[in-house]
C-alpha positions as CSV (number, residue, x, y, z in Angstrom):
1,X,162.0,40.5,127.5
2,X,159.7,43.0,125.9
3,X,159.6,42.7,122.1
4,X,160.3,46.4,121.6
5,X,163.4,46.2,123.9
6,X,164.6,43.1,122.1
7,X,164.2,44.9,118.8
8,X,166.1,47.9,120.2
9,X,169.0,45.7,121.3
10,X,169.1,44.2,117.8
11,X,169.0,47.7,116.3
12,X,172.0,48.8,118.4
13,X,174.0,45.6,117.6
14,X,173.4,46.2,113.9
15,X,174.5,49.8,113.9
16,X,178.3,49.7,114.1
17,X,178.5,52.8,112.0
18,X,176.0,55.5,111.0
19,X,175.8,53.9,107.5
20,X,174.6,50.7,109.2
21,X,172.1,52.6,111.4
22,X,170.6,54.1,108.3
23,X,170.4,50.7,106.6
24,X,168.6,49.4,109.7
25,X,166.1,52.2,109.4
26,X,165.6,51.4,105.7
27,X,165.1,47.7,106.4
28,X,162.5,48.3,109.0
29,X,160.6,50.9,106.9
30,X,160.5,48.6,103.9
31,X,159.4,45.6,106.0
32,X,156.5,47.9,107.2
33,X,155.4,48.7,103.6
34,X,157.0,52.1,103.2
35,X,157.9,53.0,99.6
36,X,161.3,54.6,98.8
37,X,161.3,57.9,97.0
38,X,164.2,59.5,95.1
39,X,165.2,63.1,95.6
40,X,165.9,63.5,91.9
41,X,162.4,62.3,90.8
42,X,159.0,63.9,91.1
43,X,157.0,63.0,94.2
44,X,153.6,61.2,93.6
45,X,151.9,60.8,96.9
46,X,148.5,59.4,98.1
47,X,146.6,60.0,101.3
48,X,147.5,57.3,103.8
49,X,150.7,56.5,101.8
50,X,153.8,55.5,103.6
51,X,157.1,56.8,102.1
52,X,160.7,57.4,102.9
53,X,163.8,58.9,101.2
54,X,167.5,59.0,102.0
55,X,170.3,61.5,101.3
56,X,173.8,60.3,100.8
57,X,173.4,56.9,102.4
58,X,172.6,58.2,105.8
59,X,170.0,60.9,106.6
60,X,166.5,59.6,106.2
61,X,163.0,61.2,106.2
62,X,160.0,58.9,106.5
63,X,156.4,60.0,106.5
64,X,152.8,58.8,106.5
65,X,150.4,61.1,104.5
66,X,147.5,62.3,106.5
67,X,143.9,62.2,105.5
68,X,143.5,66.0,105.8
69,X,145.0,68.7,103.6
70,X,148.5,69.5,104.9
71,X,148.2,73.3,104.8
72,X,145.2,73.1,107.1
73,X,146.6,70.7,109.6
74,X,150.4,71.0,109.4
75,X,153.0,68.3,110.0
76,X,153.6,66.2,113.2
77,X,157.4,66.0,113.1
78,X,159.9,64.2,115.3
79,X,163.6,64.4,114.7
80,X,166.8,62.8,116.0
81,X,170.3,62.1,114.6
82,X,171.8,58.7,113.9
83,X,175.5,59.4,114.3
84,X,177.4,59.0,117.5
85,X,180.9,59.8,118.7
86,X,183.5,57.4,117.4
87,X,187.0,56.9,116.0
88,X,187.4,56.9,112.2
89,X,190.3,54.8,110.8
90,X,193.0,56.4,108.6
91,X,193.5,53.5,106.1
92,X,196.6,54.9,104.6
93,X,198.3,55.1,108.0
94,X,198.4,51.3,108.5
95,X,201.9,50.6,109.7
96,X,203.9,47.6,110.9
97,X,206.5,48.1,113.5
98,X,208.4,45.3,115.3
99,X,205.7,42.9,114.0
100,X,202.8,45.0,115.3
101,X,200.4,46.3,112.7
102,X,198.4,49.4,113.8
103,X,196.2,52.0,112.2
104,X,195.8,55.7,113.1
105,X,192.4,57.3,113.8
106,X,190.6,60.5,113.5
107,X,188.3,61.5,116.4
108,X,184.6,61.9,115.2
109,X,182.6,64.1,117.5
110,X,183.4,64.3,121.2
111,X,183.9,60.8,122.7
112,X,185.2,60.1,126.2
113,X,188.5,58.9,124.8
114,X,189.6,56.9,127.9
115,X,186.6,54.6,127.5
116,X,187.9,53.4,124.1
117,X,191.1,52.1,125.7
118,X,191.7,48.3,126.4
119,X,188.3,47.4,124.9
120,X,187.7,44.8,122.1
121,X,186.8,46.8,119.1
122,X,185.4,45.9,115.6
123,X,185.3,47.8,112.4
124,X,182.4,48.9,110.2
125,X,181.7,51.5,107.5
126,X,181.4,52.1,103.8
127,X,183.7,51.0,101.0
128,X,183.9,51.9,97.3
129,X,184.4,48.8,95.1
130,X,185.7,49.0,91.6
131,X,184.9,46.3,89.1
132,X,186.2,47.2,85.7
133,X,184.5,50.4,84.6
134,X,181.8,50.2,87.3
135,X,182.0,51.4,90.9
136,X,179.6,50.8,93.7
137,X,179.2,51.5,97.4
138,X,179.1,48.6,99.9
139,X,178.7,48.4,103.6
140,X,181.1,46.3,105.5
141,X,181.2,45.1,109.1
142,X,184.0,42.9,110.4
143,X,181.6,41.7,113.2
144,X,184.1,40.3,115.7
145,X,186.8,41.9,117.8
146,X,189.6,42.8,115.4
147,X,191.2,45.8,117.1
148,X,192.3,47.1,120.5
149,X,193.8,50.4,121.7
150,X,196.0,49.4,124.6
151,X,197.1,51.5,127.5
152,X,200.7,51.7,128.6
153,X,201.3,49.7,131.8
154,X,201.0,51.8,134.9
155,X,204.7,51.0,135.5
156,X,205.5,53.0,132.4
157,X,203.0,55.8,133.0
158,X,202.7,56.6,136.7
159,X,200.4,59.5,135.9
160,X,197.7,57.4,134.3
161,X,195.3,57.8,137.3
162,X,196.0,61.6,137.7
163,X,194.0,62.9,134.8
164,X,196.2,61.6,131.9
165,X,195.4,63.2,128.5
166,X,195.5,60.9,125.5
167,X,197.2,62.3,122.5
168,X,194.8,61.8,119.5
169,X,197.6,61.3,117.0
170,X,200.0,59.0,118.9
171,X,198.1,57.3,121.8
172,X,195.0,56.1,119.9
173,X,196.5,53.9,117.2
174,X,194.4,50.8,116.9
175,X,196.4,47.5,117.0
176,X,194.9,45.2,114.4
177,X,197.4,42.4,113.8
178,X,200.5,40.7,115.0
179,X,203.0,39.1,112.7
180,X,201.0,39.7,109.5
181,X,202.9,39.3,106.2
182,X,200.4,41.4,104.2
183,X,201.4,45.0,103.5
184,X,197.9,46.1,104.5
185,X,196.0,43.5,106.5
186,X,193.1,45.9,107.0
187,X,192.6,46.1,103.2
188,X,192.8,42.3,102.9
189,X,190.3,41.8,105.8
190,X,187.8,44.1,104.1
191,X,188.3,42.4,100.7
192,X,187.7,39.0,102.3
193,X,184.6,40.2,104.0
194,X,183.2,41.5,100.7
195,X,184.5,38.6,98.7
196,X,186.5,40.9,96.5
197,X,190.1,41.2,95.4
198,X,192.1,43.7,97.4
199,X,192.9,45.7,94.3
200,X,189.1,46.2,93.8
201,X,188.8,48.1,97.1
202,X,188.9,51.8,96.7
203,X,188.1,54.6,99.2
204,X,187.0,53.5,102.7
205,X,185.1,55.3,105.5
206,X,185.7,52.9,108.3
207,X,185.0,53.4,112.0
208,X,185.9,51.5,115.2
209,X,183.0,50.4,117.4
210,X,182.4,48.4,120.6
211,X,182.6,44.7,119.8
212,X,180.6,43.8,122.9
213,X,176.8,43.5,122.2
214,X,174.2,45.7,123.8
215,X,172.9,44.2,126.9
216,X,170.6,44.6,129.9
217,X,172.1,45.2,133.4
218,X,171.0,45.7,136.9
219,X,169.6,43.2,139.4
220,X,166.2,43.5,137.7
221,X,167.6,44.0,134.2
222,X,166.3,47.5,134.3
223,X,169.2,49.2,132.5
224,X,170.5,49.1,128.9
225,X,174.3,49.3,128.4
226,X,175.5,50.0,124.9
227,X,177.4,52.2,122.5
228,X,175.5,54.9,120.7
229,X,172.4,55.3,123.0
230,X,173.0,58.9,122.2
231,X,171.3,59.1,119.8
232,X,170.3,55.7,118.4
233,X,167.8,55.3,121.3
234,X,165.8,58.3,120.2
235,X,166.1,57.2,116.6
236,X,164.7,53.8,117.4
237,X,161.9,55.2,119.5
238,X,160.8,57.6,116.8
239,X,161.0,54.9,114.2
240,X,159.1,52.4,116.3
241,X,156.3,54.9,116.8
242,X,156.1,55.9,113.1
243,X,155.8,52.2,112.1
244,X,152.7,52.0,114.2
245,X,151.1,55.0,112.5
246,X,148.1,54.1,110.4
247,X,145.8,56.6,108.6
248,X,146.6,59.7,110.6
249,X,144.7,63.0,110.1
250,X,147.9,65.0,110.1
251,X,150.9,64.0,108.0
252,X,153.3,62.3,110.3
253,X,157.1,62.8,109.7
254,X,160.2,61.1,111.2
255,X,163.5,62.8,110.5
256,X,166.8,61.1,111.1
257,X,169.7,63.6,110.5
258,X,173.3,62.8,110.2
259,X,176.4,64.7,111.5
260,X,174.9,66.3,114.5
261,X,177.9,65.3,116.6
262,X,180.2,67.4,114.3
263,X,177.9,70.4,113.9
264,X,175.2,69.5,111.5
265,X,176.6,71.7,108.7
266,X,176.6,69.1,105.9
267,X,174.1,68.1,103.1
268,X,172.7,65.4,105.5
269,X,172.7,67.6,108.6
270,X,170.0,69.6,110.3
271,X,171.5,72.8,108.9
272,X,171.0,71.5,105.3
273,X,168.1,72.1,102.9
274,X,166.9,68.5,103.4
275,X,163.9,68.9,105.6
276,X,162.6,72.2,104.3
277,X,162.8,70.9,100.7
278,X,161.0,67.7,101.4
279,X,158.2,69.3,103.4
280,X,157.6,71.8,100.7
281,X,157.6,69.1,98.0
282,X,155.0,67.2,100.1
283,X,152.8,70.3,100.0
284,X,153.3,70.8,96.3
285,X,152.6,67.2,95.5
286,X,149.3,67.5,97.4
287,X,148.3,70.5,95.3
288,X,149.3,73.3,97.6
289,X,151.3,76.3,96.5
290,X,154.2,78.0,98.4
291,X,151.7,80.0,100.4
292,X,150.2,76.7,101.5
293,X,153.6,75.4,102.5
294,X,154.1,78.3,104.8
295,X,150.6,77.8,106.3
296,X,151.5,74.2,106.9
297,X,154.7,75.1,108.7
298,X,152.8,77.5,111.0
299,X,150.5,74.7,112.0
300,X,153.3,72.1,112.5
301,X,155.0,70.9,115.6
302,X,158.5,69.4,116.1
303,X,159.6,67.0,118.8
304,X,163.4,67.1,118.8
305,X,164.6,63.9,120.6
306,X,168.1,63.7,121.9
307,X,169.4,62.0,125.0
308,X,169.4,63.8,128.4
309,X,171.7,63.6,131.5
310,X,170.5,61.2,134.2
311,X,171.3,62.1,137.8
312,X,174.6,60.4,138.8
313,X,175.0,60.0,142.6
314,X,178.8,60.0,142.3
315,X,178.8,63.4,140.7
316,X,175.8,65.0,142.4
317,X,177.5,68.4,142.4
318,X,177.3,68.5,138.6
319,X,173.5,68.9,138.6
320,X,171.0,71.5,139.5
321,X,169.3,69.7,142.4
322,X,165.8,70.9,141.2
323,X,166.4,69.7,137.7
324,X,168.2,66.4,138.0
325,X,166.1,63.7,136.1
326,X,166.2,60.1,137.3
327,X,166.6,57.1,135.1
328,X,163.4,55.0,134.4
329,X,161.3,58.0,135.6
330,X,160.1,59.1,132.1
331,X,161.3,61.2,129.2
332,X,162.9,64.6,130.0
333,X,162.0,68.1,128.6
334,X,165.2,70.0,128.2
335,X,165.2,73.7,128.9
336,X,167.7,76.5,128.5
337,X,167.4,80.3,128.8
338,X,169.8,80.9,125.8
339,X,167.7,78.5,123.7
340,X,170.4,75.9,123.3
341,X,167.2,73.8,123.5
342,X,164.1,74.7,121.5
343,X,161.6,74.1,124.4
344,X,159.3,77.0,125.4
345,X,156.6,77.1,128.0
346,X,154.0,76.4,125.3
347,X,155.8,73.6,123.6
348,X,156.7,72.0,127.0
349,X,153.0,72.1,128.0
350,X,152.1,70.4,124.7
351,X,154.5,67.5,125.3
352,X,153.7,67.0,129.0
353,X,150.0,66.8,128.1
354,X,150.8,64.3,125.4
355,X,152.6,62.2,128.1
356,X,149.7,62.5,130.5
357,X,147.3,61.2,127.8
358,X,149.1,57.8,127.9
359,X,150.1,57.8,131.6
360,X,153.8,58.4,130.8
361,X,155.7,60.3,133.6
362,X,157.7,63.4,132.4
363,X,160.7,65.2,133.9
364,X,162.6,68.4,133.3
365,X,166.3,69.2,133.0
366,X,168.2,72.5,133.3
367,X,172.0,72.5,133.3
368,X,173.6,74.2,136.3
369,X,173.8,78.0,135.9
370,X,177.6,77.9,136.2
371,X,178.1,75.3,133.5
372,X,177.8,75.4,129.7
373,X,174.9,73.8,128.0
374,X,174.9,71.4,125.0
375,X,172.5,71.6,122.1
376,X,170.6,69.5,119.6
377,X,169.0,69.7,116.1
378,X,165.9,71.2,117.7
379,X,167.0,74.9,117.7
380,X,168.5,74.6,114.2
381,X,165.3,73.2,112.6
382,X,163.0,75.5,114.6
383,X,165.0,78.5,113.5
384,X,165.2,77.5,109.9
385,X,161.6,76.7,109.5
386,X,159.9,78.8,112.2
387,X,158.5,75.7,113.9
388,X,157.0,75.4,117.3
389,X,159.3,72.8,118.9
390,X,160.2,71.0,122.1
391,X,163.5,69.3,123.0
392,X,163.2,66.1,124.9
393,X,165.2,63.0,125.6
394,X,165.6,60.0,127.8
395,X,168.1,60.3,130.7
396,X,171.4,58.3,130.5
397,X,174.7,58.1,132.3
398,X,178.1,58.6,130.7
399,X,176.9,60.4,127.6
400,X,179.6,60.0,124.8
401,X,181.3,57.1,126.6
402,X,181.9,54.0,124.5
403,X,179.4,52.3,126.9
404,X,176.4,54.5,127.8
405,X,173.7,53.4,130.2
406,X,170.0,54.1,130.0
407,X,166.7,52.9,131.4
408,X,164.5,50.1,130.0
409,X,161.3,51.7,131.2
410,X,162.2,55.1,129.7
411,X,162.6,53.7,126.2
412,X,159.1,52.1,126.4
413,X,157.6,55.2,127.9
414,X,158.9,57.3,125.0
415,X,157.7,54.9,122.3
416,X,154.2,55.0,123.9
417,X,154.2,58.8,124.0
418,X,155.4,59.1,120.4
419,X,153.0,56.5,119.1
420,X,150.2,58.6,120.6
421,X,151.7,61.8,119.0
422,X,151.6,60.3,115.6
423,X,148.0,59.3,115.9
C-alpha cells in the first residue's frame, strides 16, 4: 500500500470528531517541525519559518514563510473544512426504558440519515473536566462500537422500502446499553475513559461516528470507503502537500475551516475574521503596512478543495452527461453560473496548467441545469478577501452518507498537484 494512502486511512480512523481531526492536523504539523502560534500574542516570523495556529480547538491555519516579500508575491492558499455530517448526542436525554438505555441526538449538517441505521457506532468529542477550582478541555474517543440506531422490523413498518422518512427526534435515538444500573451509563463510560470520577465530568460535545475502520475496496483495491471523505480527504491532501513544502518563494498557506456543513457562520468558519486577520498579521510581521496587505491579496491565489460528485451508473439521469467526472480519473474543477463555486475561466486555466505540469489528469463538473447546486468555502473567502480562486475536489459516491467512496488514484493525484502548487 502506498505510504500516503496508509497515512490517509490512519488519519480517517483517528478523526471520529472534528476535534480529533484538528488534533491529527496539529500532531502532523508538530512532527514536521511547525511552531504553534497564539492568536493573543504578537507574531514573530522568519523567512522559511513553518508555523500554525488554531482557533477554538478546531479551525487551523498553517503556513510556510516564503523567501520573497509577501506584498510582492502574494500568498499561495489552499482551503478545506474538517467537519463532516454527523449526529451529536444530547447527554441530558439519556433515558432507560424497559431496561434499554438510549440517548437522543441532534443532526449536524445534512447526513443521509438512513445510512446511520443498523450500523455499529462509536462516540467521540470534547469534554470539560472539573478538578477543584480548575477546569480543562479533554478529547475523548470510546474507540469501539458502543451504540446502534436500530430499524423497526419490516413486519412492524411495511413502508420502510417505500421512501420512509426518519423522524429526527424519535427514530434516531442511539441505543447504548442494556440492563445498566447506572443512572447515566454514558457519563460513566466517558469518566472511565478519561480516568476521572463521574462528578468531574462537565459539559460534553459528543458525536456518533462509524465504528468500522476506513478501508480499501474493489477487486484491485482501487476505492477508499470511509466516513468523512467529505471533507477529510481534501484536508489530508492539502496537509500532506504543505508538509513537503520547503523554502518556497511565495508564502504557502493551508486553511482548515470548521462548521462548513452548517453554514460557516461561526468564529471558526469561513465567514469569520480568521483568515483575513492572520494574512494581514503575516504581512505586518514582515514589515508591510495595510497597503502592502491589500497588494498581497491582489497577487494571491486560492484553491478551495471540497469533494465532487462522481458519476454513478445507477443514477445516470442525475448528471449532465457532458460534465460527469469519473472516479480515479483526476481532480475535478467545479463550475457554476451563479458562482456557487468560485471557479472562473482564468482560475480554471491556472489549475489545469498546474495539473499538466505534474501529469495529473483533470476533469470538470457542472450540475444539471434543472437541479440546485451546492457550495463551498471558496465563494465565501473569495468574496471576503477579493481573491482569485478555483473550486476543486475529488469525485466520490454517496456524499454525506455514513460510508462514502472515493478513488485511491485521485487522492494521490491531488497530493501531487498541491505539492507542486506549494513549490
